[in-house]
C-alpha positions in Angstrom: -135.0 -110.1 154.0 -132.9 -111.6 151.3 -130.5 -113.1 153.7 -133.3 -114.5 155.9 -134.9 -116.0 152.8 -131.7 -117.7 151.8 -131.3 -119.1 155.3 -134.9 -120.4 155.2 -134.1 -122.0 151.8 -130.9 -123.6 153.2 -132.8 -125.0 156.2 -135.2 -126.7 153.8 -132.4 -128.3 151.8 -132.6 -132.2 151.7 -128.9 -132.4 152.8 -126.6 -131.2 155.5 -125.4 -127.7 154.6 -122.0 -128.5 156.1 -121.2 -130.5 153.0 -121.4 -127.3 151.0 -119.0 -125.6 153.4 -116.3 -128.2 152.7 -115.5 -127.1 149.2 -116.0 -123.4 150.2 -113.4 -123.8 153.0 -111.1 -125.5 150.4 -111.4 -122.5 148.1 -110.5 -120.2 151.1 -107.5 -122.3 151.8 -106.3 -122.1 148.2 -106.9 -118.3 148.4 -104.3 -118.1 151.2 -101.6 -118.9 148.6 -100.4 -115.3 148.0 -99.6 -115.1 151.7 -97.8 -118.5 151.9 -94.0 -119.0 151.7 -94.2 -121.3 148.7 -95.7 -118.5 146.7 -93.2 -115.9 147.9 -90.4 -118.2 147.0 -91.3 -117.9 143.3 -91.2 -114.1 143.5 -88.0 -113.9 145.5 -85.6 -113.7 142.5 -87.7 -111.0 141.0 -87.7 -109.0 144.2 -83.9 -109.2 144.6 -83.4 -108.1 141.0 -86.0 -105.3 140.9 -85.0 -103.7 144.2 -81.2 -104.6 144.1 -81.8 -106.2 147.5 -79.5 -108.6 149.4 -80.7 -111.8 150.9 -80.4 -110.4 154.4 -82.4 -107.3 153.6 -85.1 -109.4 151.9 -85.4 -111.9 154.8 -85.4 -109.1 157.3 -88.5 -107.5 155.5 -90.1 -111.0 155.5 -89.5 -111.6 159.2 -90.6 -108.1 160.3 -93.7 -108.3 158.1 -94.6 -111.7 159.5 -93.9 -110.6 163.1 -96.1 -107.5 162.6 -98.8 -109.7 161.1 -99.0 -111.7 164.3 -100.1 -108.6 166.3 -103.5 -107.9 164.7 -104.0 -111.6 164.1 -104.6 -111.9 167.9 -108.0 -110.2 167.5 -109.2 -112.1 164.5 -110.3 -115.1 166.6 -112.2 -113.1 169.3 -113.8 -111.1 166.5 -115.0 -114.2 164.8 -116.5 -115.5 168.1 -118.4 -112.2 168.4 -119.4 -111.3 164.9 -119.3 -114.6 163.0 -116.9 -116.0 160.3 -118.7 -114.9 157.1 -118.0 -111.2 157.1 -114.5 -111.5 158.4 -113.8 -114.1 155.7 -115.2 -111.8 153.0 -113.1 -108.9 154.3 -109.9 -111.0 154.4 -110.5 -112.2 150.8 -111.0 -108.6 149.6 -107.9 -107.6 151.6 -105.8 -110.3 149.9 -106.9 -109.1 146.5 -106.2 -105.4 147.3 -102.8 -106.3 148.7 -101.8 -108.3 145.5 -102.7 -105.2 143.5 -100.6 -103.1 145.9 -97.7 -105.6 145.5 -97.7 -104.9 141.7 -96.8 -101.3 142.4 -94.1 -101.9 145.1 -91.0 -99.7 144.6 -88.7 -100.4 147.5 -87.9 -102.1 150.8 -90.6 -100.3 152.8 -93.3 -101.1 150.2 -92.2 -104.7 150.2 -92.4 -104.8 154.1 -96.0 -103.5 153.9 -96.9 -106.2 151.3 -95.3 -108.9 153.4 -97.2 -107.7 156.4 -100.6 -107.5 154.8 -100.3 -110.8 152.9 -99.0 -112.7 155.9 -101.7 -111.2 158.1 -104.7 -111.5 155.7 -103.7 -114.6 153.7 -101.4 -117.0 155.7 -102.9 -115.7 159.0 -106.5 -114.6 159.1 -107.9 -116.5 156.1 -106.2 -119.8 157.1 -107.6 -119.4 160.7 -111.1 -118.5 159.5 -111.4 -121.3 157.0 -110.2 -123.9 159.6 -112.6 -122.6 162.2 -115.5 -122.6 159.6 -115.2 -126.4 159.3 -114.9 -126.8 163.1 -118.3 -125.1 163.4 -120.0 -127.6 161.2 -118.4 -130.9 162.1 -117.2 -132.6 165.3 -117.3 -136.4 165.2 -116.3 -136.5 161.5 -114.1 -133.4 161.5 -110.9 -135.5 160.8 -112.3 -137.0 157.6 -113.8 -133.7 156.5 -110.5 -131.8 157.1 -108.7 -134.5 155.1 -111.0 -133.8 152.1 -110.4 -130.1 152.5 -106.6 -130.6 152.5 -106.6 -131.7 148.8 -106.8 -128.1 147.6 -104.0 -126.9 150.0 -101.6 -129.7 149.0 -102.2 -129.2 145.3 -101.6 -125.5 145.7 -98.3 -126.2 147.4 -97.2 -128.6 144.7 -98.1 -126.5 141.7 -98.6 -122.8 142.6 -94.9 -122.0 142.7 -94.4 -123.4 139.2 -97.4 -121.7 137.8 -96.3 -118.4 139.3 -92.8 -118.8 138.0 -94.1 -119.5 134.5 -96.4 -116.5 134.7 -93.4 -114.3 135.8 -91.4 -115.5 132.9 -94.2 -114.8 130.5 -95.7 -111.5 131.6 -93.5 -110.3 134.5 -93.9 -110.3 138.3 -96.0 -107.1 138.5 -98.6 -108.3 136.0 -98.6 -111.7 137.7 -99.7 -110.0 141.0 -102.4 -108.1 139.2 -103.7 -111.3 137.7 -103.8 -113.0 141.1 -105.7 -110.0 142.5 -108.4 -110.3 139.8 -108.7 -114.1 140.3 -109.2 -113.7 144.0 -111.9 -111.0 143.6 -113.8 -112.7 140.7 -113.6 -116.3 141.9 -113.5 -116.4 145.7 -115.3 -113.3 147.0 -118.8 -114.1 145.4 -118.7 -117.6 146.7 -118.2 -116.3 150.3 -120.9 -113.7 150.0 -123.5 -116.1 148.6 -122.8 -119.5 150.2 -121.0 -118.9 153.5 -122.9 -119.7 156.7 -121.4 -119.2 160.2 -122.8 -122.3 161.9 -125.5 -124.9 161.5 -127.7 -123.4 164.3 -128.3 -120.3 162.0 -130.3 -122.4 159.6 -131.9 -124.8 162.0 -129.4 -127.7 161.6 -127.0 -129.4 164.0 -123.3 -130.2 164.0 -122.6 -133.3 161.9 -126.1 -133.1 160.4 -127.8 -134.4 163.5 -131.5 -133.8 164.3 -132.3 -130.7 166.3 -134.4 -131.0 169.5 -137.5 -128.8 169.5 -138.2 -126.7 172.5 -141.6 -127.8 174.0 -144.4 -125.9 175.8 -145.3 -126.8 179.4 -147.8 -129.3 178.0 -145.1 -131.1 176.0 -146.8 -130.2 172.8 -144.7 -128.7 170.0 -145.4 -124.9 169.6 -145.6 -125.1 165.8 -144.0 -127.0 162.9 -142.4 -124.0 161.2 -138.9 -122.8 160.9 -139.6 -120.0 163.4 -140.0 -122.6 166.1 -137.4 -122.3 168.8 -134.7 -124.9 168.6 -132.7 -126.2 171.5 -129.3 -127.3 170.3 -127.3 -129.6 172.5 -123.8 -128.2 172.8 -120.6 -130.0 173.9 -118.6 -128.8 177.0 -116.1 -126.1 176.2 -113.2 -124.5 178.0 -112.7 -120.7 178.1 -109.5 -119.2 176.9 -108.3 -118.7 180.5 -108.9 -122.3 181.3 -107.3 -123.6 178.1 -103.9 -121.9 178.7 -103.7 -123.6 182.0 -103.5 -127.0 180.4 -100.2 -128.6 179.3 -101.7 -129.7 176.0 -102.3 -126.1 174.9 -98.6 -125.2 175.2 -97.3 -128.4 173.7 -99.5 -128.0 170.7 -98.8 -124.3 170.4 -95.0 -124.7 170.6 -95.1 -127.6 168.2 -97.0 -125.6 165.6 -94.6 -122.7 166.1 -91.5 -125.0 165.6 -92.6 -126.8 162.5 -93.8 -123.5 160.9 -90.4 -121.9 161.7 -88.5 -124.9 160.3 -90.8 -125.5 157.3 -90.8 -121.8 156.3 -87.0 -121.5 156.6 -86.4 -124.6 154.5 -89.0 -123.8 151.8 -87.9 -120.2 151.5 -84.4 -121.3 150.7 -85.1 -124.6 148.9 -84.0 -123.3 145.5 -80.8 -121.9 147.1 -80.0 -125.1 149.0 -80.2 -127.1 145.8 -78.2 -124.6 143.9 -75.5 -124.5 146.6 -75.3 -128.3 146.6 -74.8 -128.4 142.8 -78.2 -129.7 141.7 -80.0 -128.9 138.4 -82.7 -126.2 138.5 -85.4 -128.8 137.9 -84.7 -130.5 141.2 -86.3 -128.0 143.5 -89.4 -127.8 141.3 -89.7 -131.6 141.5 -89.1 -131.5 145.3 -92.1 -129.1 145.6 -94.3 -131.6 143.8 -93.1 -134.5 146.0 -93.5 -132.3 149.1 -97.1 -131.3 148.2 -98.2 -134.9 147.3 -96.7 -136.4 150.5 -98.3 -133.6 152.5 -101.6 -134.5 150.9 -101.2 -138.2 151.7 -100.4 -137.3 155.3 -103.4 -135.1 155.6 -105.8 -137.6 154.0 -104.5 -140.5 156.1 -104.2 -138.4 159.2 -107.7 -136.9 158.7 -109.3 -140.4 158.7 -107.2 -141.6 161.7 -107.9 -138.4 163.7 -111.5 -139.6 164.1 -110.4 -142.8 165.8 -106.8 -142.6 167.1 -105.5 -140.7 170.1 -104.4 -137.3 168.9 -101.3 -137.1 171.1 -100.0 -140.4 169.5 -100.6 -139.0 166.0 -98.7 -135.8 167.1 -95.8 -137.9 168.3 -95.7 -139.8 165.0 -95.9 -136.6 163.0 -93.0 -134.9 164.9 -90.9 -138.0 164.5 -91.4 -137.9 160.8 -90.3 -134.3 160.8 -87.1 -135.4 162.6 -86.3 -138.0 159.9 -87.0 -135.4 157.2 -84.7 -132.8 158.8 -82.0 -135.4 159.3 -82.2 -136.4 155.6 -81.9 -132.7 154.6 -78.9 -132.3 156.8 -76.9 -135.2 155.3 -78.6 -135.0 151.8 -76.0 -134.6 149.1 -77.9 -136.7 146.5 -81.3 -136.2 144.8 -82.6 -139.4 146.4 -81.8 -138.1 149.9 -83.5 -134.8 149.2 -86.6 -136.6 148.1 -86.4 -138.6 151.3 -86.5 -135.3 153.1 -89.6 -134.2 151.2 -91.4 -137.5 151.7 -90.9 -137.5 155.5 -91.2 -133.8 156.1 -94.1 -133.4 153.8 -95.9 -136.4 155.2 -95.2 -135.4 158.8 -96.4 -131.8 158.1 -99.6 -133.2 156.6 -100.1 -135.4 159.6 -99.7 -132.4 161.9 -102.1 -130.4 159.9 -104.6 -133.1 160.2 -104.2 -133.2 163.9 -104.4 -129.4 164.1 -107.7 -129.3 162.3 -109.2 -131.7 164.9 -107.4 -131.2 168.2 -108.5 -127.7 169.2 -112.3 -128.3 168.9 -111.9 -131.8 170.3 -109.9 -130.7 173.3 -111.5 -127.3 174.0 -114.9 -127.2 172.4 -116.4 -124.5 170.1 -117.5 -121.6 172.4 -114.1 -120.0 172.7 -112.5 -121.7 169.7 -111.6 -118.4 167.9 -109.7 -117.0 170.9 -107.9 -120.4 171.7 -107.0 -121.4 168.2 -106.3 -117.8 167.2 -103.7 -117.4 169.9 -101.9 -120.6 168.9 -102.1 -119.6 165.2 -100.7 -116.2 166.1 -97.6 -117.9 167.6 -97.4 -120.1 164.5 -97.4 -117.1 162.1 -94.8 -115.3 164.3 -92.6 -118.4 164.3 -92.8 -118.8 160.5 -91.1 -115.4 160.2 -88.0 -116.5 162.1 -87.1 -119.5 159.9 -85.8 -117.7 156.8 -83.8 -115.3 159.0 -82.1 -118.1 160.9 -81.2 -119.8 157.7 -79.9 -116.6 156.2 -77.8 -115.9 159.3 -76.4 -119.4 159.2 -75.3 -118.9 155.6 -73.8 -115.5 156.3 -71.7 -116.6 159.3 -70.8 -120.2 158.3 -71.3 -120.1 154.6 -73.6 -123.1 155.0 -77.2 -123.8 156.0 -76.2 -126.9 158.1 -75.8 -125.1 161.5 -79.4 -123.9 161.3 -80.7 -127.3 160.1 -78.9 -128.9 163.0 -80.6 -126.5 165.4 -83.9 -127.4 163.8 -83.3 -131.1 164.3 -82.5 -130.7 168.0 -85.7 -128.6 168.6 -87.9 -131.1 166.8 -86.4 -134.1 168.7 -87.3 -132.5 172.0 -90.9 -131.7 170.8 -91.3 -135.3 169.5 -90.9 -136.5 173.1 -93.1 -133.8 174.6 -95.9 -134.4 172.1 -96.8 -137.7 173.7 -97.9 -135.8 176.8 -100.4 -133.6 174.9 -103.4 -135.6 176.2 -106.9 -134.3 176.3 -107.4 -132.0 179.3 -109.3 -133.3 182.3 -112.0 -130.9 183.1 -115.2 -130.5 185.2 -117.5 -128.2 183.4 -120.7 -129.1 185.1 
């Protein structure tokens, strides 16, 4: 009764409830931070020291944890289609909090593997997917601009969370830092989801983008009644099933592109401190690079989010991948601080542009009805790919005493995808 009463109240609000879902989705994106590579990078020196662990052992645990996380992630999308986003989001938030508390008690490689698995699955995987799908349920024509607004929290977290975590570790230790993160997630995020989250506008008598619902009429074309219990006929856009989606070239181009930039970005970010140290830079340089990276990613998401509502998405995808190519090339030849900042400007901006495209393209190309299964499968591949990046970088360093061979391979992959991305056009379909 309490839930129905709150839905009734929401339906009577003088504004579109989707506008309240934007900051809530932003909070969920920030809550994914414990499962993101930029947060793990701050804990990496503490892990190596506490567990007397080599780089290869640490990255192996990270890769296996990420790979294993991709397996259960395949069911998150279909479950959200069936049971709704709210309770899955609440469960993921609670799981992130519990895992952070577990991380504070880790005592060896196997414990660390479990922590990597749970945080990558619940944080970087499930919660990122669910928060993105939440916005897709409420907005369509304006989803690009809305996603751009939501990106502010993600970019700021990328820019400042690593530094805040590093300062906390220096002050109170890494175990206590994880306990503090667990408390923050439980106290700040979980109540917001339980109280304010709504799955889709139809639940409260509203329409996508805040449009006017069409009332179902009796045979005499007279409204049945004027209350909230009146049946509502919501006009829905054409949608593809998962089986139809995987038959389109765009699905595979988008999925492989997401996998590739996740692999490359994770590998570089995981070892950014080490790369700077190996090339003789001061310890302040990587911290400054993270700030440049985050702010340029924010600029790419904001600009891309606005453009996504008007420009062709395959062209934006092509520009974004080209920017990644320039960034990777700058990192490959970068032996000065200016060149490294060039890398962060182009790679961060390109990644932001791809994130803006990704927040729009799935619902725009394939509709909402099977969005969880379609986007969930692609996101599963993205999470799996992100686990390979650090391992490839580590193998390159072990065998060649340099990260350059891996970076060269990354550049070749992204050049091919920058060409293929122009062919990721909207699928032609007859859904009548």
